[in-house]
C-alpha positions in Angstrom: -6.8 3.1 -32.1 -7.9 0.1 -30.2 -6.0 1.1 -26.9 -7.6 4.5 -27.1 -11.0 3.0 -27.5 -10.4 0.7 -24.5 -9.3 3.6 -22.3 -12.5 5.6 -23.4 -14.7 2.6 -22.5 -13.0 2.1 -19.1 -13.4 5.8 -18.3 -17.1 5.8 -19.3 -17.6 2.8 -17.0 -16.0 4.7 -14.1 -18.2 7.7 -14.9 -21.3 5.4 -14.9 -20.3 4.1 -11.5 -19.7 7.6 -10.2 -23.2 8.8 -11.4 -24.8 5.7 -9.8 -23.1 6.6 -6.5 -24.3 10.3 -6.7 -27.8 9.1 -7.5 -27.9 6.7 -4.5 -26.5 9.4 -2.1 -28.8 12.2 -3.2 -32.1 10.3 -3.7 -31.8 7.4 -1.3 -29.3 7.8 1.5 -29.4 11.5 2.3 -33.3 11.7 2.5 -33.3 9.0 5.2 -31.1 11.0 7.5 -32.4 14.5 6.4 -35.8 13.5 7.9 -34.2 12.6 11.3 -31.1 14.8 11.8 -30.1 18.4 11.4 -28.9 19.3 7.9 -25.1 19.4 8.8 -25.3 16.1 10.6 -27.3 14.5 7.8 -24.7 15.6 5.2 -21.9 14.3 7.4 -23.6 10.9 8.0 -24.3 10.5 4.3 -20.6 11.3 3.5 -19.3 8.7 6.0 -21.7 6.0 4.8 -20.9 6.5 1.1 -17.2 7.1 1.4 -16.3 4.5 4.0 -18.9 1.8 3.3 -20.9 1.9 0.1 -18.3 3.0 -2.4 -15.5 0.6 -1.1 -18.0 -2.3 -1.1 -19.1 -1.4 -4.7 -15.5 -1.4 -6.0 -14.6 -4.6 -4.1 -17.5 -6.3 -5.7 -16.4 -5.2 -9.1 -12.8 -6.4 -8.4 -14.2 -9.8 -7.3 -15.5 -10.4 -10.9 -12.9 -8.4 -12.8 -9.3 -9.2 -11.5 -6.2 -7.6 -13.1 -4.0 -10.1 -14.9 -0.8 -8.0 -14.9 2.4 -9.0 -13.3 2.3 -7.3 -9.9 4.9 -4.6 -10.2 3.1 -2.7 -7.4 0.8 -3.4 -4.5 -2.9 -2.5 -4.5 -5.4 -1.2 -2.1 -8.2 -3.5 -0.7 -10.5 -2.3 -3.4 -7.9 -3.0 -6.1 -6.4 0.4 -7.0 -2.7 0.8 -7.7 -0.5 1.8 -4.7 3.1 1.5 -3.7 5.6 0.0 -6.3 7.6 -3.1 -5.5 11.2 -1.9 -5.0 13.1 -3.8 -2.4 13.6 -7.4 -1.3 15.2 -9.0 1.8 16.5 -12.6 1.9 16.3 -14.2 5.4 14.0 -15.7 8.0 11.2 -13.8 9.6 13.2 -13.2 12.8 16.2 -12.0 10.7 14.1 -9.5 8.8 12.6 -8.1 12.1 15.9 -7.9 13.9 17.7 -6.4 10.9 15.0 -3.7 10.4 14.9 -2.8 14.1 18.7 -2.7 14.2 18.5 -0.2 11.3 16.2 2.0 13.4 12.8 1.0 11.9 9.8 0.1 14.1 7.7 -3.0 13.5 4.1 -1.8 13.1 1.4 -3.0 15.5 -1.3 -5.2 14.1 -4.5 -3.3 13.2 -7.2 -3.8 15.8 -9.9 -1.7 17.5 -7.5 -1.0 20.4 -4.5 0.0 18.3 -6.7 2.2 15.9 -8.3 3.9 18.9 -4.8 4.5 20.4 -3.6 6.0 17.1 -6.6 8.3 17.0 -6.2 9.4 20.6 -2.5 10.0 20.3 -2.9 12.0 17.1 -5.6 14.1 18.7 -3.3 14.8 21.6 -0.4 15.6 19.4 1.7 12.7 20.7 3.9 10.2 18.9 3.0 6.5 18.1 6.1 5.0 16.4 4.5 1.6 16.0 1.1 2.9 14.7 -0.8 0.2 12.7 -0.5 0.5 9.0 -3.2 0.3 6.4 -3.4 -3.0 4.4 -2.0 -3.2 0.9 -2.2 -6.3 -1.2 0.3 -8.3 -3.3 -0.1 -11.9 -4.4 -3.7 -11.6 -3.4 -3.1 -11.0 0.3 -2.2 -8.2 2.7 1.4 -7.6 3.9 3.0 -10.1 6.3 5.2 -7.4 8.0 5.2 -3.7 8.1 7.9 -1.2 9.4 7.9 2.5 9.8 10.3 5.3 10.6 9.1 8.5 12.0 10.2 11.9 10.8 10.8 14.2 13.7 8.7 17.4 14.0 6.6 16.4 11.0 3.1 15.3 11.9 1.6 13.1 9.1 5.1 12.4 7.6 6.8 9.0 8.0 8.8 6.4 6.0 7.2 3.0 5.8 7.7 -0.3 4.0 5.5 -3.4 3.7 6.9 -6.9 3.1 5.3 -10.1 1.7 6.8 -13.5 2.1 7.4 -15.8 -0.9 8.7 -19.2 -1.8 11.9 -18.1 -3.4 15.0 -19.1 -1.5 17.6 -17.1 -3.4 17.6 -13.8 -5.5 18.4 -15.9 -8.6 14.7 -16.6 -8.8 14.4 -13.1 -10.4 16.5 -14.3 -13.4 13.2 -14.9 -15.2 10.9 -12.2 -13.7 7.6 -13.4 -15.3 8.2 -17.0 -14.1 8.8 -15.8 -10.5 5.7 -13.7 -10.3 3.5 -16.3 -11.8 4.8 -19.5 -10.1 6.8 -18.7 -7.0 4.5 -16.4 -5.0 2.6 -18.8 -2.7 4.1 -19.0 0.9 4.3 -22.8 1.6 7.5 -22.4 3.7 8.0 -23.0 7.3 8.6 -19.9 9.5 12.2 -21.1 10.1 13.1 -21.1 6.4 15.1 -18.4 4.7 13.1 -16.8 1.9 12.7 -13.7 -0.2 10.5 -11.0 1.3 9.2 -8.7 -1.4 8.8 -5.1 -0.2 7.2 -1.9 -1.3 8.7 1.2 0.4 7.3 4.8 0.3 7.0 8.0 2.3 3.9 9.7 3.7 4.1 13.5 3.2 0.7 14.7 4.4 -3.0 14.0 3.6 -5.2 14.1 0.6 -8.7 12.9 -0.4 -9.0 9.6 -2.3 -10.1 10.3 -5.8 -12.8 7.6 -6.1 -14.5 7.8 -2.7 -13.4 11.1 -1.0 -11.9 9.3 2.1 -8.8 10.9 3.6 -5.5 9.1 3.0 -1.8 9.8 3.1 -0.2 11.6 0.2 2.9 9.7 -0.9 6.2 11.3 -2.0 6.5 10.5 -5.7 10.2 9.4 -5.3 9.8 5.8 -4.2 13.4 5.1 -5.4 14.7 7.3 -2.6 12.8 5.2 0.0 14.4 2.0 -1.3 17.9 3.6 -1.1 17.1 4.8 2.5 16.3 1.3 3.7 19.4 -0.2 2.0 21.6 2.5 3.6 20.2 2.0 7.0 20.7 -1.8 6.8 24.3 -1.2 5.6 25.0 1.1 8.5 23.8 -1.5 10.9 26.0 -4.1 9.2 23.0 -6.5 8.5 23.7 -7.1 4.8 25.9 -9.9 3.5 25.5 -8.9 -0.2 23.1 -7.0 -2.4 22.3 -6.6 -6.0 19.8 -4.8 -8.2 17.3 -6.5 -10.5 15.6 -4.7 -13.3 12.0 -5.9 -13.2 10.5 -3.4 -15.7 11.3 -0.1 -17.4 10.9 3.1 -15.5 7.2 4.1 -15.0 4.9 6.7 -13.6 2.0 5.3 -11.5 -1.2 7.3 -10.8 -1.8 7.1 -7.0 -5.4 6.9 -5.6 -4.8 10.2 -3.7 -6.2 13.2 -5.5 -3.5 14.5 -7.9 -1.0 12.0 -6.5 1.5 9.9 -8.5 4.5 7.7 -7.9 7.7 7.3 -9.9 9.7 4.1 -10.1 12.9 3.4 -12.0 11.8 -0.2 -12.4 14.6 -1.6 -10.2 14.4 -3.8 -7.1 17.4 -4.0 -4.7 17.7 -7.4 -3.1 19.7 -7.7 0.2 20.8 -10.9 1.7 20.7 -10.6 5.5 23.1 -11.8 8.1 
């Protein structure tokens, strides 16, 4: 009974936030532009401001005061919504990770900047490929990814494989013997760049576009089968002979995760494959 009541209260809170956003858009933001711009342009401007500025800022403000206390089985978006599940780990130095992934055919993503974002938009408009396109930021351990890799799918615009990695303090996969202890105590990167360490990864596959359910922005739709993406990376690394040994760690029972994309969801078997690199 209590869990049901908690869910109802949370949904009512989300509804209240939604009604506040609609009120602000209809009675405050739209009238400002409606007096100065044609109707279509006023509507478009209102949408851009609310979807890409006001709503994200509102949710980030809420997350600043209310932070989830769960063990991070998945990464989250900048405004705190659940995203790609944690499903793979690599043990090695930063150069080893980059060399291994590139040898396996994956491309290191460019850092996000005005130049690279403009380049991505222009090449997309021209219908051209950008294998190292900058990736959106997801967060684990309270920070965005340290490395991101992607693999294009030929003749499939908007489709690609990608994985993000976060560095940790763990030196060996045995740190996962006590899962809760690892997540709570061994997640801060105090290492030197030359140290071997565990890189925690979240792999998934873009399969098109969809609106985000809470702010109407466009985002990538993710293939629900995140386990297949983990297996793809492991297979590519094995083909390139970059793995010394590997083993699976059960970090939780299988689960279904609602994605922020409209009607999107992700499936995880609760396993993480850890690969030690050459």
